[in-house]
C-alpha positions in Angstrom: -10.6 -12.6 43.7 -9.5 -9.6 41.7 -10.4 -9.7 38.1 -7.8 -9.3 35.4 -8.2 -6.1 33.3 -9.8 -6.8 30.0 -7.7 -6.0 27.0 -8.7 -2.8 25.3 -10.8 -3.3 22.2 -9.0 -2.6 19.0 -10.2 -0.2 16.4 -10.5 -1.7 13.0 -9.1 0.2 10.0 -9.2 -0.8 6.4 -6.1 0.1 4.3 -5.3 -0.5 0.6 -1.9 -1.5 -0.7 -1.7 -0.5 -4.4 0.8 0.1 -7.1 2.0 -1.2 -10.5 2.4 -4.8 -11.6 5.2 -6.6 -9.8 6.1 -3.9 -7.3 5.8 -6.1 -4.2 2.2 -5.7 -2.9 1.6 -9.4 -2.2 5.1 -9.7 -0.6 4.5 -6.7 1.7 1.1 -8.0 2.9 2.5 -11.5 3.4 5.5 -10.2 5.4 3.5 -8.2 8.0 0.2 -10.2 8.3 -0.6 -11.9 11.6 -2.6 -14.5 9.7 -1.8 -16.6 6.6 -2.7 -14.0 3.9 -5.4 -14.6 1.4 -4.0 -14.5 -2.1 -5.7 -14.7 -5.5 -2.5 -15.4 -7.5 -2.4 -17.2 -10.8 0.6 -18.5 -12.7 1.7 -16.2 -15.6 1.5 -17.9 -18.9 3.0 -17.3 -22.4 -0.4 -16.1 -23.6 -0.5 -13.5 -20.8 2.8 -11.9 -22.0 0.8 -10.1 -24.7 -1.1 -8.1 -22.1 1.2 -8.1 -19.1 4.7 -6.8 -19.9 7.4 -8.4 -17.8 10.0 -5.9 -18.9 12.3 -5.3 -15.9 10.6 -8.0 -13.8 11.4 -11.1 -15.9 11.7 -13.3 -12.8 8.0 -12.8 -11.9 6.0 -16.0 -12.3 2.6 -15.3 -10.7 0.2 -12.4 -10.6 -2.7 -11.2 -8.4 -6.0 -11.4 -10.3 -8.5 -10.1 -7.7 -7.0 -8.9 -4.3 -4.7 -9.9 -1.5 -5.8 -9.8 2.2 -3.9 -9.7 5.4 -4.5 -8.6 9.0 -2.1 -7.1 11.5 -2.8 -5.9 15.1 -1.0 -3.3 17.2 -1.5 -2.5 20.8 0.8 0.5 20.9 0.4 3.5 20.8 -3.3 2.7 20.5 -5.0 -0.7 20.1 -5.7 -1.1 16.4 -6.4 -3.9 13.9 -5.4 -3.1 10.3 -7.1 -5.0 7.5 -4.9 -4.8 4.4 -6.3 -5.2 0.9 -3.8 -5.4 -2.0 -5.0 -4.5 -5.4 -4.0 -6.1 -8.7 -1.5 -4.0 -10.6 -2.4 -4.6 -14.3 -4.5 -2.0 -16.1 -7.0 -4.7 -17.1 -7.9 -5.2 -13.4 -8.2 -1.5 -12.4 -12.0 -1.7 -12.4 -11.6 -3.6 -9.0 -9.9 -0.7 -7.4 -13.1 1.3 -6.6 -14.6 -1.8 -4.9 -11.4 -2.5 -2.9 -11.0 1.1 -1.8 -14.6 1.4 -0.6 -14.5 2.2 3.2 -10.7 2.5 3.3 -9.0 4.7 5.8 -5.9 5.3 3.6 -3.6 3.7 1.1 0.0 2.7 0.5 1.3 3.0 -3.0 4.3 0.7 -3.6 6.7 1.6 -6.4 9.8 0.2 -8.1 12.4 2.6 -9.4 12.9 0.4 -12.4 9.3 1.0 -13.5 8.1 4.1 -11.6 5.5 5.0 -14.2 3.6 1.7 -13.5 2.6 3.2 -10.1 1.6 6.7 -11.3 -2.0 5.6 -12.0 -2.4 4.6 -8.3 -1.4 8.0 -7.2 -3.8 9.6 -9.6 -6.6 7.3 -8.5 -6.3 8.0 -4.8 -5.8 11.8 -5.4 -9.1 11.8 -7.4 -10.8 9.7 -4.7 -9.6 12.0 -2.0 -8.1 9.2 0.0 -4.9 10.0 1.9 -1.9 7.9 0.8 1.9 7.4 1.3 4.4 6.3 -1.4 6.9 3.6 -0.5 9.7 2.8 -2.9 10.5 -1.0 -2.6 14.2 -1.6 -2.9 14.9 -4.2 -5.5 18.4 -5.7 -6.0 20.2 -4.1 -9.0 17.8 -1.1 -9.2 19.5 2.1 -10.0 19.5 4.5 -7.1 17.2 7.5 -7.2 16.7 10.3 -4.7 13.4 10.9 -2.9 13.3 14.4 -4.4 13.6 12.9 -7.9 10.9 10.4 -7.2 8.6 13.0 -5.8 9.0 15.1 -8.8 8.3 12.1 -11.1 5.0 11.4 -9.2 4.2 15.1 -9.1 2.5 14.8 -5.7 1.9 17.3 -2.9 4.9 17.9 -0.6 2.7 16.7 2.3 2.5 13.2 0.9 5.0 11.0 2.9 7.6 9.3 0.6 10.0 6.7 1.8 12.1 3.7 0.9 11.2 0.2 2.1 11.9 -3.5 1.8 8.6 -5.3 1.3 10.2 -8.6 2.4 10.8 -7.3 6.0 8.0 -6.9 8.5 9.5 -4.1 10.4 10.0 -2.1 7.2 6.4 -2.6 6.2 5.3 -1.7 9.7 7.1 1.6 9.3 5.1 2.3 6.2 1.8 1.5 7.8 2.6 3.6 10.8 3.5 6.5 8.5 0.2 6.1 6.7 -1.8 6.1 10.0 0.0 9.2 11.2 -0.5 10.9 7.8 -4.2 10.2 7.8 -4.6 11.5 11.4 -2.7 14.6 10.5 -4.7 15.2 7.3 -8.0 14.7 9.2 -6.9 17.1 11.9 -5.9 19.8 9.3 -9.2 19.3 7.5 -11.1 19.7 10.8 -9.3 22.9 11.6 -10.2 24.3 8.2 -13.9 23.5 8.7 -13.8 25.1 12.2 -12.3 28.3 10.8 -14.9 31.1 10.7 
């Protein structure tokens, strides 16, 4: 009796989803994850308003206090399993970022045009760490339109860093971001390898 071909083993890659407070990191991971995502959310309280500004995101009621985790598997173009780790956005939790980023393949920085500056520290962090990243602008209802050129200038990042709009609520939109990140990391690694091979 002929044996069925065994499914190809998936490579496992760790990715970080970072950005400012309330930009949609938890939503993005939840929309794409193949498993019920692990969340470390706590309800925002009146006492917390003194340290976590809700200006522009007054509807937010919970916040991540450690990290989010989700997992998504792809079989095309290559079998791969992505482990997604979402960082907390508030400055008082930035000390976790080094631990979360350890061993990561790359990062997605989510941003909100209503509060772009809240995601600038994430770009600075990954630039200093030398970890490839993409910037995804989460489209929020009522947010003033801004061009990608204007946003790139505000972030002051290299022209090679992919920048795109997205909807963190939609799995296909988040999948597009993750694919762009994987392609960017491969391209960056290839370019670095070519430089090392140059006599």
